[in-house]
C-alpha positions in Angstrom: 5.3 15.2 -31.4 6.5 13.4 -34.4 9.4 11.0 -34.4 12.5 12.1 -36.3 14.0 10.0 -39.0 17.7 9.2 -38.7 18.5 11.7 -41.4 16.4 14.4 -39.6 18.0 13.6 -36.3 21.5 13.8 -37.8 20.7 17.1 -39.4 19.4 18.5 -36.2 22.4 17.2 -34.3 24.8 18.8 -36.8 22.9 22.1 -36.6 22.9 22.3 -32.8 26.5 21.2 -32.6 27.8 23.7 -35.1 25.8 26.8 -34.1 25.7 28.9 -30.9 22.3 29.8 -29.6 21.6 33.6 -29.4 20.6 34.8 -26.0 19.6 38.1 -24.6 20.3 38.5 -20.8 18.0 41.6 -20.7 14.9 39.5 -21.6 13.5 37.5 -18.7 12.0 34.1 -19.7 9.4 32.1 -17.8 12.0 30.3 -15.8 13.9 33.3 -14.5 11.2 35.9 -13.9 11.7 35.7 -10.1 15.5 35.4 -10.1 15.7 38.5 -7.8 13.9 36.5 -5.0 16.3 35.4 -2.4 15.4 33.3 0.6 17.9 32.9 3.4 17.4 29.8 5.7 18.8 29.2 9.1 21.3 26.4 9.5 18.7 23.9 10.9 16.3 24.5 8.1 19.0 24.2 5.5 20.4 21.0 6.9 16.8 19.5 7.2 16.2 20.3 3.5 19.5 18.9 2.5 18.8 15.6 4.4 15.3 15.4 2.8 16.6 16.0 -0.7 19.0 13.2 -0.3 16.4 10.8 1.2 13.6 11.6 -1.2 15.5 12.5 -4.4 13.4 15.7 -4.7 14.6 19.2 -5.1 14.4 21.7 -2.3 11.8 23.6 -4.2 9.6 20.5 -4.5 9.9 19.8 -0.8 9.0 23.4 0.1 6.1 23.4 -2.3 4.8 20.1 -0.7 5.1 21.6 2.8 3.2 24.7 1.9 0.4 22.8 0.1 0.1 20.4 3.2 -0.1 23.4 5.5 -2.7 25.2 3.3 -4.8 22.0 3.2 -4.8 21.8 7.0 -6.0 25.4 7.3 -9.2 24.8 5.3 
């Protein structure tokens, strides 16, 4: 990725400040393909995840991902 000059950065800033991005809620992008997935946790699990997120500065998704990968590694 090339580094912008000051003039290019100013032009880009002005463009993004003065224009509204066009979006289409009917089109699912890569980050919302599974937005219909809902997981409900019991109170204990939710409180555990909340405490771990505060202690580790990781998101709940990162923590769950790590737990699943550890469990899968143990099963091999």
